[in-house]
N, C-alpha and C positions, 0 to 999 in steps of 0.2 A: 241927155246922152252927151258924153264928152266927144270932142272932135276925134280923138284917137279911137274910141270905141266905134264911132260911126264909120271911120275909115277901115277899121278891122272887119266890120260886117260887110262892107263893100268888097274888100279884098277876098273874103271867104266865099262870097257869091261867085267870084271868078276862079278862085283857087281853093276849093274846099279841103277840109282835113281828111287825110287818110290816117285813121287811128289804128295803131298796131295791136291793141289788145283790149278787149272788153269781155268781162265774165258774166254777161247777162244769161247765157245758157245755164251756168251752174246756179245762179241765183234763182232761176225758174225751177230748177230741180229741187233746190233746198226749200223754197218757199211754198210752191204749189204743185210739186211733183209733175211738172210740165203741163199742167192744166191751163191752157192759154186763155180760156174763158175767164179764169180768175185773175189773170194778170194781162189784161188787154192793153198792149203797148201802143195802140192807136190813141189811147187816152192817157192823160197825165198820171204817172205812177209815183209822183213825189211822195215820200214817206215809206215807200216799199222798195223802190229801185232808183238807181242813178240814171237809168236809161229808159226812154220811150221815144216814139217817133216824133211827137211835137218838139221835144227837147233836142233830139238829133238835128232836126231842121233848124231850130233856133241857134244851135251851136255851129252850124255851117259844116256838118259832117257829110262828106261825099262818098266815103268808103270806110268800111269797118271790118277789121279782122276780128271775127267772133271767136273767142277761145272755146275750144271743145275740151277744156280741162277736166281731169278727174284727180281726186286727191292722191298724193304719192304713197299713201299707205294702202291704196288699192293695189292689188298685185295679180299677175297672171291673167286668166280669162276674165276675172272680175273687172280688171282695168280695161280690157279690150271691149267688153260688152257695155260698160258705162260710157266709154268714148263713143261707141256707136249710138247710144241714146242721146248723147250731146249733139252729135252730127244730125241726128234725126230732128231734134227740136229746131236747129238752125234752118234746116230745109222746110220745116213746117211754118216757121215764121215768114220765110220768103214767100211761101205759097199763100199764106193768110193775108199778107199785106203787099200784093204785087204792085200796087200803085206807088209804094214807097221803097220797098226793098227788092233787090234783084241779085240772085246768086251770081258770083263772078269767079271764074277759074283762071283767067289770064289778065295780063295788063290791058289787052284790047277790050276785054269784057269790062274792066274798070272804066275805061274811057267811054265806052258805049253807054254804060249805065248812067254815068255823069251827064252825057249829052242828052239822055232821055229824062233827066230829072229824078233818077232813082238813086238810092244809096247802095252802092256796090257792096255786096255781102260776101266776104271771104271767110275761110276757116283756118284756124291754127290749133294744132294739138299741143298741149302744154305738158311735156314730160315724156321721155322715152319709155317709161313704164307702160305707156299706152299701146306699145307694139309687142310687148311680152317677148322680147328678144327674137323677133321674127321679121325678116325682111319681106316676106310675103304679106304679112299684116301691114307693114309700112306701105307697100304698094297698094293694098286694098284701101287704106285711108286716102291715098292720093286719088284713086279712082272715084272715091266718094266726095272729093272736093277739097281735101285738106291741102293747104298750100304752104304752110310752114309747120315744123315741129321743133318745139323747145326741147333741147336734148335731155334736160332734167327739170324737175321741179325742186322742191325744198330738200329732198333726200337723194343721196347717191343711188344710182342704179348699177346693174352688173357691169356696164361698159363705160360709164362716165361719172365724174365727180360733180356734185352740186356745190354751189357757193356757200350753202348753209349747212353743210355736213362735214364730218371729219374726212380729210383726204384718204382715199383708198387706192384708186388707180393712178392718182397724180396726173389727171387729165383723161384722155381717151385710151381705152384698150385697143387692141388690134381689131376687135369686132366693132368697137365704137367708130374707128376710122372707116371701116367698111360701111357702116350705117351712113356716114357723111357722104361717102362716094356714091352710094345708091340714091341718096337724096339728090345729089347733083345730077345723076342720070335721069331721075324722074322729073326734075324741075321743081322740087320742093325746097323751099328756102330753109337753110340751117339757122335756127334761132338760138342765139347764145345768151339770152336773158336766163337768169337763175343758175347758170353753170359757174364752176370755179374758174379763176383766172387761167389756171393751167389747161382746163378744158377749152376755154376760149382760144388759147394759143395753139393747142393741138388741132382744133377744128380749122383755124385759119391756115395752118400748115398743110392741111389735108384737102380743104375745099378748093375746087377750081371754079366755083360759082360765087357770086356775091352772097354774103350772109346778112342776117338781120339781128338786131337786138330789139325785140318787140316792145319791151317796157323796162328799160334800164337807164340810169343817169350816170353822172360823172363821179368817180370815186375821189378825185382830187378835190371836189367841192363838198362832198359828204362821204366820209370814210366808212362806207358800209360794204360788206362783201357782195351785195347784190348789184353794186355799181361797176362801171367799166374803168379799169386802170388806163392811164394815159398811154402806156406803151401799146395797148390793144387799140385804142382809138386811133393812134398814129398809123396803124396798119390798114385802116378802112379805105383810104384812097387807092391803094394798090389792089385791094380786093374788090372794090366797087360797091360795097354794102352800105347799110344804113343803120345808125343807132337812134332809137326812138325813145326820147326822154319820157320818163314816167312821172306821175303826179303823187305817188304814194308818200305821205309825209315822212314815214320812218326811213325812207330811202333817200330823201332829198334835204331834210332839215336836221342838222347834227343834234339839236336839242331834243328832237323827237325820238331819237334812237333808244335812249335809256328809258324814256317814258313808255315806249311801246313794249319793250321787254317786260316791264312791270305789268302793263295792261294784259299782255298775252298770258303771263303767269296767273293773273287773276282769273282769266277765262278758263284756264285748265283747272284751277282750284275749284271752280264752280261746275266742272264736268262738261265744258264746251271745248270744241276744237278752236284754236286761237284765230282761225280764219272764218269762223261762223258769223254770218251776217243775217241770220233769221231774226225775227222780231224778239225772240227770247234771248238770243245771243247779244243782240244790240242793247237790250235792256241791261244786261250785265255790264257791257261796255260803258253805257251812259252813267250807270251808278258809280262805276270806278272814276269816270271823268269828273263827276260832280265833286268828288273829294280830292281829286288830283288833277288840277287844271292842265289841259293839253296844250303843248306848244303848237302854235298855228303856223303852218306854211301858207304861202300865198302864190299868186301868179309870178310875183317877183322872184320867189325862191326857185321856181321852175326855170325862169328866164336866166337866172345865174348859171344854172347847169347848161342851158343851151348856149349861152355866151361862151362858156368854156369849151363845150363840145365843138362849136363852130371853129374856135381858135385852134384846137388840136387836130380834129379830123377834117375840117373844111366844111363849108356850107353845103356841099353836094352830098354829104354823108350823115345828115341828121334828120330826125323826124319826131313824131309825137306818138306816144303809146300810154294813154292815161291810166289804164287798169281800173276803169270804173266797174262797179258791181263786183270787184274782186278785193276790195279793201273796205274796212269799216270806217276809215276816216279819209277825208279829202282836204285839199287846201281851201282856205276860207272863201276865195273867189273863183274856185274851180270845183264847185260842189257837185256838179253833175255834168252830163254831156252838153248842156247848153252853155258851158263856161268858156269854150275855146276862144270866143272873141275877146275875152278879158286877157288871155295870154298874148294874143296877137297885138292887142292894144299896148300892152306892156313892152313888147318888142319894138313896135313902132315908136314908142317914146324913147327907146334906146337907139333909135336911128337905123334899125334894120330896114333894108330897102324892100320894095315890092318884089323885086326879082328874087331876093334871098328868101323872103317869106313864102313865095310860091314854091320854091324848092322844098322848104321845110314842110309845108302843109300837104302838098300833092305830088310834085314832080319826082322827088327822090325815091319815094316808096314805089311808085309806078315803074320808074327806071330799074330799080333793084329787082323787082319781079320779072320784068322783061329780060334783064340780064341773065337771070337763072333759067328762063325759058330758052334763051339762045344757047347757053351752055348745054342744056339737056339735049337739044337737037344734035349738037356735035357729038356728045358722048354716046347717044343712042345709035349713031351711025358706026360707032367703034365697038360697042359691046352690048350684050343683052343683060337681062336681069341677073343679079347675083344670087347664087344658091348657097352661099356660105352660111355657116351656123356659128353660134357663139362657142360651142364645144370645139369645133374645128380650129377656130382662130385663137381662142383664149385658153383652151385646155380645161 
């Protein structure tokens, strides 16, 4: 073991990773229809999943936001019920593995779980389609434990534009701004990954609480619409939020962008959703890769983004959001959730201090959630739940 890697492991023992985004719940839905006996994550699931408890422990993970994502082509009540099923499996995982996972709803819960040697398990809904244009449904998700909502996924919704769709609202509609205000009142973090740059700006204009980018990197380093422009990163110190760099090669390595577009088209040509990570879907991916060598990202690629994000937003406003089990491909030395020490070792080699790394891995994310909680207490003293509808506000 290199000296840097040994130092990284020691650092993570003191300051574990809060990872902003992991799609294990969707992988369990796709692979085994939530049959946890068939994917027992107490055992090594290499070959099936990026995530299991032994590798979370090896990776120095102290808290995980589990994504309760559903595909953005799910609509209406189907999207809501599928989101509830995703929440259910996270709760079942925590109940099944109480010695390792503990549900967390607050920053204090995160600290308490860490003190007890458990991995704090939080939930984030990925896409506003999950609430079916209903603020009451948003509140219900909060009551069930959801602590952030990504405003969109890959497609526009009625009240917000996605980064990967054609502009329609050019940011947030009036109802979209009301969703943000209600999230502030609840204490639910506004997640701006996946949204268009105009939606990012509108949300920052509207939110009085810290925001989060649960899994996005720097657009100046890799010019992909899923990444964060510098003018938005520059606003994070005033807002108090955190941008959590992702590991997805097609978002962080310029050479991987065009390759992934061709790989995704190949998946659709074979009748698969381009995000399919089932065994059948991955077989199609691997066959394509055999004839079309894939550009490889590494921990150094992620570190390039973090260097830039630190320079623009400041060290108090960056974090990590790997997107494991939500991507077919990963960096060479960040293949699964055991890989975080490799990233920390790379940053140590770049002379990041222990204090800065502690902010990156643990402190910034906890502070951001705590900030949203503080805002919620203030706002709740001023107003009650919003009963506005999209028809009233957007016509």
